ROMIRO-738563 format. One line per field, with one value per residue (C-alpha): residue in three letters; x, z, y. Coordinates in nm, 2 decimals. Each point is the difference from the previous one (the first is absolute). Layout:
<sites>
type = c(ala, ...)
x = c(X, ...)
z = c(Z, ...)
y = c(Y, ...)
</sites>
This chain:
<sites>
type = c(met, gly, glu, gln, leu, arg, arg, gly, pro, ser, ser, thr, glu, asn, asp, lys, lys, gly, pro, phe, leu, ala, gly, ser, his, glu, val, trp, pro, pro, val, val, leu, ala, pro, met, ala, gly, ile, thr, asn, val, ala, phe, arg, arg, leu, cys, arg, glu, gln, gly, gly, gly, leu, tyr, val, cys, glu, met, val, thr, thr, arg, ala, leu, val, glu, arg, asn, pro, lys, thr, leu, arg, met, ile, ala, phe, asp, gly, asp, glu, arg, pro, arg, ser, leu, gln, leu, tyr, gly, thr, asp, pro, ala, val, thr, ala, ala, ala, val, arg, met, val, val, glu, glu, asn, leu, ala, asp, his, ile, asp, leu, asn, phe, gly, cys, pro, val, pro, lys, val, thr, arg, lys, gly, gly, gly, ala, ala, leu, pro, trp, arg, arg, arg, leu, phe, ala, arg, leu, val, arg, ala, ala, val, gln, ala, ala, ala, pro, ala, gly, val, pro, val, thr, val, lys, met, arg, lys, gly, ile, asp, asp, asp, his, leu, thr, tyr, val, glu, ala, gly, leu, ala, ala, gln, asp, ala, gly, ala, ala, val, val, ala, leu, his, gly, arg, thr, ala, ala, gln, arg, tyr, ser, gly, thr, ala, asp, trp, asp, ala, ile, gly, thr, leu, lys, gln, ala, leu, asp, val, pro, val, leu, gly, asn, gly, asp, ile, trp, glu, ala, asp, asp, ala, leu, arg, met, val, ala, his, thr, gly, val, asp, gly, val, val, val, gly, arg, gly, cys, leu, gly, arg, pro, trp, leu, phe, ala, asp, leu, ala, ala, ala, phe, asp, gly, arg, asp, val, arg, lys, leu, pro, ala, leu, gly, glu, val, ala, val, thr, met, arg, arg, his, ala, glu, leu, leu, val, glu, trp, phe, ala, gly, gly, asp, arg, pro, asp, thr, ala, glu, arg, asp, gly, cys, val, asp, phe, arg, lys, his, val, ala, trp, tyr, leu, lys, gly, phe, pro, val, gly, gly, glu, leu, arg, arg, ala, leu, ala, met, val, ser, gly, leu, thr, glu, leu, asp, asp, leu, leu, gly, lys, leu, asp, pro, ala, glu, pro, phe, pro, val, glu, thr, leu, gly, gln, pro, arg, gly, arg, thr, asn, ser, pro, gly, lys, val, his, leu, pro, glu, gly, trp, leu, ala, asp, arg, asp, ser, asp, glu, val, pro, ala, gly, ala, glu, leu, ala, asp, ser, gly, gly)
x = c(1.39, 0.26, -0.13, 0.17, -0.16, -0.02, -0.21, -0.18, -0.19, -0.31, -0.32, -0.30, -0.21, 0.10, -0.09, -0.36, -0.02, -0.21, -0.09, -0.14, -0.32, -0.02, -0.37, -0.06, 0.36, 0.21, 0.36, 0.26, 0.28, -0.11, 0.24, -0.07, 0.24, -0.02, -0.07, 0.33, 0.02, 0.19, 0.04, -0.31, -0.11, -0.12, 0.35, 0.12, -0.32, 0.02, 0.36, -0.10, -0.32, 0.21, 0.18, -0.31, -0.35, -0.14, -0.16, 0.19, -0.10, 0.07, 0.15, -0.21, -0.22, -0.19, -0.38, -0.02, 0.24, -0.20, -0.34, 0.15, 0.14, 0.35, 0.18, 0.30, -0.23, -0.20, 0.32, 0.11, -0.31, 0.06, 0.00, 0.11, -0.27, 0.07, 0.04, -0.26, -0.10, 0.08, 0.10, -0.01, 0.12, -0.18, 0.12, -0.27, -0.11, -0.35, -0.27, -0.21, 0.30, 0.10, -0.35, -0.01, 0.34, -0.13, -0.32, 0.21, 0.21, -0.30, -0.21, 0.28, 0.14, 0.35, 0.09, -0.11, 0.13, 0.05, 0.25, 0.00, 0.33, 0.03, 0.36, 0.19, 0.25, 0.12, -0.01, -0.19, -0.28, -0.01, 0.04, -0.34, -0.15, 0.01, 0.17, 0.12, -0.12, -0.37, -0.10, 0.07, -0.34, -0.19, -0.34, 0.13, 0.19, -0.31, -0.20, 0.25, 0.01, -0.36, -0.05, 0.24, -0.16, -0.35, 0.09, 0.18, -0.27, -0.24, 0.27, 0.13, 0.35, 0.17, 0.17, 0.30, 0.20, 0.37, 0.13, 0.29, 0.00, -0.07, 0.17, 0.26, 0.04, -0.22, -0.27, -0.08, -0.32, 0.03, -0.23, -0.27, 0.04, 0.00, -0.33, -0.15, 0.10, -0.15, -0.33, -0.01, 0.02, 0.37, 0.07, 0.37, 0.22, 0.37, 0.24, 0.35, 0.17, 0.14, -0.13, 0.02, 0.27, 0.22, -0.04, 0.22, 0.24, 0.06, -0.19, -0.37, -0.20, -0.13, -0.16, -0.23, -0.10, -0.09, -0.19, -0.21, -0.05, -0.14, -0.24, -0.16, -0.23, 0.08, 0.34, 0.30, 0.32, 0.35, 0.24, 0.35, 0.35, -0.08, 0.33, -0.01, -0.26, 0.10, -0.09, -0.35, -0.03, 0.14, -0.25, -0.29, 0.12, 0.07, -0.32, -0.25, -0.08, -0.19, 0.26, 0.29, 0.06, 0.34, 0.15, 0.37, 0.11, -0.08, 0.19, 0.26, -0.14, -0.33, 0.09, -0.08, -0.36, 0.12, 0.15, -0.31, -0.22, 0.25, 0.00, -0.37, -0.04, 0.25, 0.28, 0.35, 0.15, 0.10, 0.13, 0.36, 0.07, 0.35, 0.09, -0.08, -0.35, -0.04, 0.11, -0.28, -0.26, 0.14, -0.04, -0.35, -0.09, 0.12, -0.17, -0.32, 0.04, 0.05, -0.31, -0.20, 0.13, -0.08, -0.36, 0.01, -0.03, 0.36, 0.07, 0.28, 0.21, -0.11, 0.33, 0.18, -0.26, -0.03, 0.38, 0.01, -0.27, 0.20, 0.31, -0.13, 0.00, 0.36, 0.16, -0.27, 0.06, 0.38, 0.00, 0.29, 0.14, 0.36, -0.07, 0.24, -0.11, 0.05, -0.23, -0.26, 0.00, -0.04, -0.30, -0.15, 0.01, -0.13, -0.22, -0.08, -0.04, 0.31, 0.21, -0.14, 0.07, 0.36, 0.06, -0.17, 0.23, 0.29, -0.12, 0.14, -0.29, 0.16, 0.02, -0.20, -0.27, 0.15, -0.17, 0.14, -0.28, -0.28, -0.22, 0.13, -0.22, -0.04, -0.13, -0.09, 0.14, 0.00, 0.00, -0.29, -0.14, -0.27, -0.34, -0.13, -0.36, -0.26, -0.02, -0.22, -0.03, 0.07, -0.24, -0.33, -0.02, -0.37, -0.01, -0.11, 0.08, 0.18, 0.35, 0.05, 0.21, 0.07, -0.17, 0.30, -0.05, 0.27, 0.11, 0.34, 0.32)
z = c(-0.18, -0.27, -0.34, -0.32, -0.34, -0.13, -0.31, 0.01, -0.28, -0.11, -0.05, -0.22, 0.20, 0.32, -0.15, -0.02, 0.36, 0.25, 0.36, 0.07, 0.22, 0.30, 0.06, 0.02, 0.10, -0.28, 0.02, -0.16, -0.06, -0.07, 0.26, 0.31, 0.27, 0.08, 0.34, 0.16, 0.34, 0.25, -0.26, -0.10, 0.32, 0.07, 0.01, -0.33, -0.18, 0.11, -0.11, -0.34, -0.02, 0.05, -0.32, -0.23, -0.05, -0.05, 0.22, 0.30, 0.16, 0.37, 0.10, -0.06, 0.29, 0.04, 0.01, 0.30, 0.20, -0.10, 0.10, 0.33, 0.06, 0.04, 0.15, -0.24, -0.29, 0.10, 0.04, -0.35, -0.16, 0.13, -0.25, 0.00, 0.02, -0.35, -0.16, -0.28, -0.11, 0.30, -0.16, 0.19, -0.12, 0.15, -0.01, 0.05, -0.10, 0.14, -0.18, 0.31, 0.20, -0.28, -0.03, 0.38, -0.03, -0.28, 0.18, 0.29, -0.22, -0.16, 0.33, 0.20, -0.30, 0.02, -0.36, -0.33, -0.22, 0.07, -0.20, 0.03, 0.00, -0.21, -0.08, 0.31, -0.07, 0.36, 0.09, 0.33, -0.21, -0.31, 0.19, 0.15, -0.34, 0.04, -0.19, -0.35, 0.04, 0.05, -0.36, -0.11, 0.19, -0.23, 0.15, 0.35, -0.15, -0.17, 0.32, 0.20, -0.24, -0.04, 0.38, 0.04, -0.27, 0.13, 0.36, -0.14, -0.25, 0.25, 0.08, -0.36, 0.12, -0.31, 0.04, -0.21, -0.05, -0.02, -0.11, -0.16, -0.33, 0.17, 0.22, -0.25, -0.39, 0.00, 0.20, -0.13, 0.11, -0.07, -0.29, 0.14, 0.34, -0.15, -0.18, 0.31, 0.21, -0.26, -0.01, 0.38, 0.00, 0.05, -0.10, -0.10, -0.04, 0.05, -0.12, 0.12, -0.30, 0.19, 0.12, 0.37, -0.08, -0.13, 0.32, -0.08, -0.23, -0.37, -0.20, 0.00, -0.29, -0.15, -0.30, 0.25, 0.15, -0.36, -0.06, 0.31, -0.10, -0.34, 0.17, 0.25, -0.01, 0.34, 0.06, 0.02, 0.19, -0.06, 0.27, -0.03, -0.09, 0.03, 0.13, -0.17, -0.13, -0.35, 0.07, 0.08, -0.34, -0.17, 0.17, -0.09, -0.36, -0.02, 0.17, -0.03, 0.38, 0.17, 0.27, 0.19, 0.34, 0.15, 0.28, 0.06, -0.23, 0.24, 0.29, 0.11, -0.27, 0.09, -0.26, -0.27, 0.04, -0.11, -0.31, -0.08, 0.03, -0.23, -0.25, -0.02, -0.03, -0.30, 0.18, -0.05, 0.33, 0.25, 0.34, 0.07, 0.35, 0.13, 0.33, 0.20, -0.13, 0.06, 0.37, 0.03, -0.12, 0.23, 0.30, -0.11, -0.02, 0.34, 0.14, -0.15, 0.14, 0.35, -0.03, -0.11, 0.30, 0.24, -0.08, 0.10, 0.32, 0.11, -0.05, 0.24, -0.23, -0.32, -0.10, 0.04, -0.16, -0.29, -0.06, 0.04, -0.27, -0.22, 0.01, -0.27, -0.25, 0.05, -0.26, -0.26, 0.04, -0.02, -0.29, -0.23, 0.21, 0.11, 0.37, 0.22, 0.16, 0.36, -0.06, -0.18, 0.30, 0.25, -0.20, -0.02, 0.39, 0.07, 0.31, 0.02, -0.22, 0.15, -0.07, -0.35, -0.05, 0.10, -0.23, -0.29, 0.05, -0.08, -0.36, -0.29, -0.10, -0.34, -0.11, -0.31, -0.05, -0.12, -0.34, -0.05, 0.23, -0.21, -0.16, 0.25, 0.22, 0.36, 0.31, 0.02, -0.27, 0.02, -0.22, -0.14, 0.23, 0.05, 0.09, 0.32, -0.03, 0.20, -0.08, -0.30, -0.07, -0.38, -0.05, 0.02, -0.15, 0.06, 0.38, 0.18, 0.34, 0.22, 0.07, 0.36, 0.21, -0.27, 0.18, 0.19, 0.34, -0.04, -0.25, -0.14, -0.12)
y = c(2.00, 0.02, -0.06, -0.10, -0.03, -0.35, -0.08, -0.33, -0.17, 0.19, -0.18, 0.10, -0.25, 0.16, 0.35, -0.12, -0.12, 0.19, -0.08, -0.35, -0.02, -0.22, 0.03, 0.37, 0.08, 0.15, -0.10, 0.22, -0.06, -0.36, -0.14, -0.23, -0.07, -0.37, -0.11, -0.13, -0.17, 0.21, 0.28, 0.18, 0.14, 0.35, 0.15, -0.15, 0.07, 0.36, 0.03, -0.13, 0.22, 0.30, -0.08, -0.04, -0.11, -0.35, -0.27, -0.11, -0.33, -0.09, -0.33, -0.31, -0.10, -0.33, -0.01, -0.21, 0.22, 0.31, -0.15, -0.12, 0.35, -0.12, 0.31, -0.03, -0.02, 0.30, 0.19, -0.09, 0.14, 0.35, 0.29, 0.35, 0.26, 0.13, -0.34, -0.05, -0.24, -0.22, -0.33, -0.33, -0.34, -0.31, -0.36, -0.26, -0.35, -0.02, 0.19, 0.04, 0.13, 0.23, 0.14, 0.07, 0.18, 0.21, 0.09, 0.11, 0.22, 0.15, 0.04, 0.15, 0.21, -0.15, 0.04, 0.13, -0.29, -0.36, -0.22, -0.38, -0.19, -0.31, 0.05, -0.10, -0.28, -0.06, -0.37, 0.05, 0.16, -0.24, -0.33, 0.09, 0.10, 0.37, 0.28, -0.10, -0.35, 0.09, 0.10, -0.37, -0.06, 0.20, -0.03, 0.09, 0.30, 0.13, -0.04, 0.18, 0.31, 0.00, 0.00, 0.29, 0.20, -0.05, 0.10, 0.32, 0.09, 0.19, 0.26, 0.02, -0.13, -0.15, -0.34, -0.08, -0.33, -0.05, -0.34, -0.19, -0.20, -0.32, -0.26, -0.10, -0.02, -0.31, 0.15, 0.35, 0.17, 0.37, 0.04, -0.22, 0.16, 0.34, -0.06, -0.15, 0.30, 0.24, -0.20, 0.01, 0.38, 0.08, 0.35, -0.06, -0.30, 0.01, -0.26, -0.07, -0.17, -0.29, -0.33, -0.10, -0.24, 0.29, 0.19, 0.31, -0.16, 0.04, 0.26, 0.10, -0.13, 0.33, -0.18, -0.19, 0.35, 0.11, -0.32, 0.08, 0.36, -0.12, -0.25, 0.24, 0.31, 0.12, 0.19, -0.22, 0.09, -0.15, -0.10, -0.13, 0.14, 0.37, 0.13, 0.34, 0.23, -0.08, -0.37, 0.11, 0.17, -0.30, -0.23, 0.22, 0.02, -0.38, -0.12, 0.28, -0.02, 0.28, 0.05, -0.17, -0.14, 0.08, -0.21, -0.07, 0.28, 0.27, -0.16, 0.26, 0.23, 0.16, 0.27, -0.26, 0.12, 0.35, -0.16, -0.19, 0.31, 0.18, -0.29, -0.03, 0.38, -0.02, 0.18, -0.14, 0.10, -0.27, 0.04, -0.12, 0.13, 0.04, -0.18, 0.31, 0.01, -0.37, 0.06, 0.26, -0.25, -0.27, 0.24, 0.08, -0.36, -0.07, 0.30, -0.11, -0.35, 0.14, 0.22, -0.31, -0.21, 0.28, -0.04, -0.37, -0.18, 0.07, 0.36, 0.01, -0.22, 0.15, 0.15, -0.32, -0.21, 0.25, -0.01, -0.38, -0.03, 0.24, -0.22, -0.23, 0.29, 0.11, -0.24, 0.09, 0.38, -0.04, -0.27, 0.09, 0.29, -0.03, -0.01, -0.19, -0.32, 0.13, 0.29, -0.22, -0.24, 0.30, 0.14, -0.35, -0.01, 0.34, 0.05, 0.37, 0.31, 0.19, -0.31, -0.01, 0.37, -0.06, -0.29, 0.17, 0.29, -0.22, -0.07, 0.20, 0.23, 0.06, -0.36, -0.03, -0.26, -0.34, -0.01, -0.36, -0.11, 0.13, -0.27, -0.26, -0.22, 0.11, -0.16, -0.37, -0.23, -0.38, -0.31, -0.18, -0.26, -0.27, 0.14, -0.17, -0.08, -0.19, -0.38, -0.05, 0.38, -0.04, -0.30, 0.18, 0.35, 0.04, -0.07, 0.31, -0.14, 0.24, -0.12, -0.12, 0.23, 0.26, 0.29, 0.14, 0.15, 0.26, 0.26, 0.10, -0.17)
</sites>
């Protein structure tokens, strides 16, 4: 890919950083791909892994769906043969079901690392007491983390926790929950510096991430508003965290992981691919998706299914490039690789990368909103009763 030299802020704090440990797994560069529904499948993870090292997490799956061997869920936890460590994120609300899911992972050697999701702000999750709502019930939260850790311990599989600051600014839980997760045996705690009420609006609170880092002894990872590699260096310098979690910033830009590897290695080179090089990456992405679908239960429709799945990525790849609306629409309706090749051939390969998009938000953005919670959820912080109906039977967004 084309490269230009851009010098970002240096950091003496970053210079001292080494790999962080998730159990026995040494992660360098200290970068984690956040699980994203409909995005971080085998194909996308491979595309990103080809750019640089780190920890790449599959899409979130639910503990109930895993235990019940839901076919879609089992498909979602597939890993490439060379993918190590294999990182799996679980969503659950019942300590018993979570423990059963973790035992299944361990006994069937399905993954090398388990992350627990306590950060999801989606109403269908929080209105049942799950995701970002669950840490408010501190005893239930501690029980759930401990159940997962104990189930994973015999195989030495580390369990980590990802969470938000809290439900809203009046109901913050992140320090207390971080300490509880650490006491329960979590190997790493990651914090998205927003509340559930913020959803994906505004700016992430890096000061809160720094506060959590000071409070815990286990490694702490920061998540939120890392759009460029230099943002990762700034977060480390500002908060002292042991590593970063990258989500929306890599949408349409898998080469961000090459930038992150360079940044943490102390190299100033960042990739700014011209449109022709972006087109090569787009073709590679679609091809990997087709390969992934070919291994599913409908191999005869793999090419169409892979290209249909690819459509959502088109706008992210082309963000900021001067590509006409008709060609954009055609790319976003592509149904086959030959058709994709023809359309990509109409792009101007010499068009330079739109530097004005650097540092700008990508992917999902929305406004703050009310967090939907079960009736009486806020009234009793010490109840460890499992919320009714919160164990979802299906995985994915």
